[in-house]
DOTOR-87861 format. One line per field, with one value per residue: residue number from 1; x, y, z of N, C-alpha, C in turn. Coordinates in steps of 0.05 Angstrom, whole numbers, plus 32768, in hexadecimal, padded with zeros to 4 digits. Example, Ala and Ser with C-alpha at 12.3 -4.5 7.8 and 13.67 -1.06 7.14 Angstrom:
REM DOTOR-87861
resi <- 1  2
n.c1 <- 8108  8101
n.c2 <- 7F8E  7FD3
n.c3 <- 809C  808E
ca.c1 <- 80F6  8111
ca.c2 <- 7FA6  7FEB
ca.c3 <- 809C  808F
c.c1 <- 8108  8102
c.c2 <- 7FBE  8001
c.c3 <- 809C  809D
END
This chain:
REM DOTOR-87861
resi <- 1  2  3  4  5  6  7  8  9  10  11  12  13  14  15  16  17  18  19  20  21  22  23  24  25  26  27  28  29  30  31  32  33  34  35  36  37  38  39  40  41  42  43  44  45  46  47  48  49  50  51  52  53  54  55  56  57  58  59  60  61  62  63  64  65  66  67  68  69  70  71  72  73  74  75  76  77  78  79  80  81  82  83  84  85  86  87  88  89  90  91  92  93  94  95  96  97  98
n.c1 <- 8080  8042  801C  7FEC  7FE2  7FA6  7F83  7F55  7F72  7F8E  7FBC  7FF5  801E  804E  8073  8073  809E  80B5  8095  809D  80BB  8098  8069  806D  806E  803B  8018  8023  8017  7FE0  7FCE  7FC4  7FAF  7F98  7F81  7F55  7F53  7F33  7F26  7F16  7EED  7ECF  7EA7  7ECE  7EFC  7F34  7F32  7F4A  7F54  7F37  7F41  7F35  7F33  7F29  7F19  7F18  7F41  7F35  7F0C  7F0A  7F01  7EC0  7E96  7E69  7E7C  7EA1  7E80  7E5F  7E87  7E9B  7E6E  7E6C  7E9C  7E91  7E66  7E80  7EA6  7E83  7E6D  7E9B  7EAA  7E7E  7E84  7EB6  7EA8  7E82  7EA3  7EC6  7EA0  7E8F  7EBE  7EC5  7E98  7EA4  7ED1  7EBC  7E9B  7E8C
n.c2 <- 87FC  87DF  87AA  877A  874D  873C  873E  8767  878C  87CC  87F3  8809  883F  8854  887E  88B6  88CA  88A2  889B  88A0  8871  8849  8854  8841  880A  8803  8814  87EE  87BE  87C4  87CC  8800  8837  8867  8895  88B0  88DE  88ED  891F  891A  8941  8964  8992  89B9  899F  8976  8933  8908  88DF  88BD  888F  887D  8852  8849  880A  87F6  87FF  8816  8838  8873  889D  88B6  88F1  88E5  88BA  88D5  88F9  88D6  88BD  88EA  88F6  88C8  88CF  88FE  88EC  88C5  88E5  8904  88DB  88C9  88F7  88FD  88CE  88D8  8904  88ED  88C9  88EC  8906  88DB  88CF  88FD  88F8  88CA  88DB  8903  88EA  88DA
n.c3 <- 87F9  8804  87F1  87DE  87B0  8790  87BA  87E2  87FD  880D  87E6  8802  880B  8830  8830  880C  87F1  87D6  87AB  8772  8764  8776  875A  8725  872F  8747  871E  86F7  8713  871E  86EC  86D9  86B3  86B2  86E4  8714  8748  8783  87B1  87F6  8818  884D  886F  8869  8875  8864  8858  8840  8806  87CD  8798  8754  871B  86D4  86BF  868C  8657  8626  8630  864B  8686  868A  868A  86A6  86C6  86E6  8700  871E  873E  875A  8778  8798  87B4  87D1  87F1  880E  882A  8849  886A  8884  88A0  88C2  88E0  88F8  8918  8939  8954  896F  8990  89AF  89C9  89E8  8A08  8A25  8A41  8A61  8A85  8AC9
ca.c1 <- 8064  8035  8005  7FE7  7FD4  7F90  7F6F  7F4A  7F82  7F97  7FD8  7FFE  8038  8053  8084  806E  80B7  80BB  807F  80A6  80C1  8080  8054  8070  8066  801E  800A  8026  8009  7FC3  7FC8  7FB9  7FB6  7F8C  7F77  7F49  7F56  7F1E  7F2B  7F00  7EEC  7EB5  7EA9  7EE8  7F13  7F3D  7F32  7F59  7F4B  7F33  7F48  7F28  7F3E  7F17  7F26  7F1A  7F53  7F2A  7EF7  7F13  7EEC  7EAC  7E8C  7E56  7E8C  7EAC  7E6A  7E59  7E9D  7E9B  7E58  7E75  7EB1  7E83  7E57  7E95  7EB0  7E6E  7E6B  7EB4  7EA8  7E6B  7E90  7ECB  7E9A  7E77  7EB9  7ECE  7E8B  7E90  7ED6  7EBF  7E84  7EB3  7EE3  7EAD  7E8C  7E99
ca.c2 <- 87FA  87C8  87A2  875D  8748  8729  8742  8782  879D  87E5  87F7  881D  884B  8863  8896  88C0  88D0  888B  8898  889B  8855  8839  8859  882E  87F0  8803  8816  87D4  87AA  87C8  87D1  881B  8848  8881  8895  88C9  88DF  88FE  8926  8917  8959  8969  89A8  89C8  898E  8962  8919  88F5  88DE  88A3  888F  8869  8850  883A  87F1  87F1  8812  8824  884A  8885  88A8  88C7  8905  88D6  88AB  88E8  8903  88C1  88BA  8901  88F2  88B3  88DB  8911  88DD  88B9  88FA  890A  88C5  88C9  890E  88F6  88B9  88E5  8915  88DB  88BE  8902  890A  88C4  88D2  8912  88ED  88B8  88EA  8914  88DA  88D9
ca.c3 <- 87F0  880E  87E1  87DC  8797  8790  87CF  87E3  880E  8800  87E0  8815  8806  8849  882C  87F1  87E4  87C5  8798  8757  8761  877B  8747  870F  8739  874B  8705  86EA  8723  871C  86D0  86D8  869C  86BA  86FF  871E  8765  878D  87CD  8809  8828  885A  8883  8865  887E  8851  8866  8831  87EA  87C2  877C  8743  8700  86C2  86BA  866F  864B  860F  8639  8660  8697  867E  869C  86B8  86D9  86F9  8711  8731  8751  876A  878C  87AB  87C5  87E3  8805  8820  883B  885D  887C  8894  88B1  88D7  88F1  8909  892B  894D  8964  8981  89A4  89C2  89D9  89FC  8A1B  8A36  8A53  8A73  8A98  8AE4
c.c1 <- 805A  801D  8004  7FD6  7FBD  7F7C  7F66  7F5A  7F8B  7FB4  7FE1  801A  803D  8063  8081  8088  80BF  80A6  8088  80AC  80A8  806B  8056  8067  8047  8010  800C  8015  7FEB  7FBB  7FBA  7FC2  7FAB  7F82  7F6A  7F4A  7F42  7F24  7F12  7F00  7ED0  7EBA  7EC4  7F00  7F1A  7F40  7F43  7F50  7F46  7F39  7F38  7F36  7F2A  7F25  7F27  7F2A  7F46  7F14  7F01  7EFC  7ED9  7EA4  7E79  7E65  7E96  7E97  7E62  7E6E  7EA0  7E85  7E60  7E8A  7EA4  7E74  7E6A  7EA0  7E9C  7E6C  7E84  7EB3  7E95  7E76  7EA6  7EBD  7E8E  7E8C  7EC3  7EBA  7E8B  7EA8  7ED2  7EAC  7E92  7EC4  7ED3  7E9C  7E9B  7EA4
c.c2 <- 87DF  87C2  8784  8758  8735  872D  8760  8795  87B6  87E3  880E  8825  885D  887C  889F  88C8  88BA  8887  8893  887E  8843  883C  8846  8813  87EE  8804  87FB  87BF  87AC  87CC  87EC  8829  8864  887F  88B0  88C8  88F4  8905  8922  892F  895C  897F  89B7  89B8  8979  8948  8904  88F5  88C1  88A5  8879  8868  8841  8821  87E9  8806  8823  8838  885B  888E  88B9  88DC  88F8  88C7  88BE  88F4  88EF  88BE  88D2  88FF  88DE  88BF  88EE  8902  88CF  88CD  8902  88F4  88C4  88E0  8909  88E2  88C6  88F6  8904  88D0  88D3  8906  88F3  88C6  88E7  8908  88DA  88C6  88F9  8904  88D9  88BD
c.c3 <- 87FA  87FD  87E0  87C4  879B  87A7  87CF  87F5  87FF  87F8  87F1  880E  881E  8846  8810  87E3  87D1  87AF  877C  8752  8763  8766  872F  8717  873C  8731  86F5  86F9  871F  86FF  86CC  86BF  86A0  86D6  8705  873C  876F  87AB  87DD  881C  8834  886F  8881  886D  8869  8861  8859  8814  87E3  87A4  876E  8728  86EE  86BA  869D  8662  8635  8617  8650  8671  8686  8692  86B0  86CE  86EF  870B  8726  8746  8764  8780  87A1  87BF  87DA  87F9  8819  8833  8851  8872  888F  88A9  88C8  88EB  8903  891E  8941  8960  8978  8997  89B9  89D4  89EF  8A11  8A2F  8A4A  8A68  8A88  8AB3  8AEA
END
């Protein structure tokens, strides 16, 4: 597991087979008590996922929180899909130039 406490770097787990061991470390390091994971899908394609946690232990996710986060996930998926399509189109344009 790769993580740098105190910065905005992602926590990277290269092998999910080690998830059980790493999960305890991650939950302790981030002081997690709940998490919501949102799939990023666009055009029938799975692009990944994002997760969020309520930072206040006494206030779990509300329906309003989940609705907002679902909207953010959908917008993120749409933006990623458009970026991937643009990259593919640019790659084809580069290849087809004489």
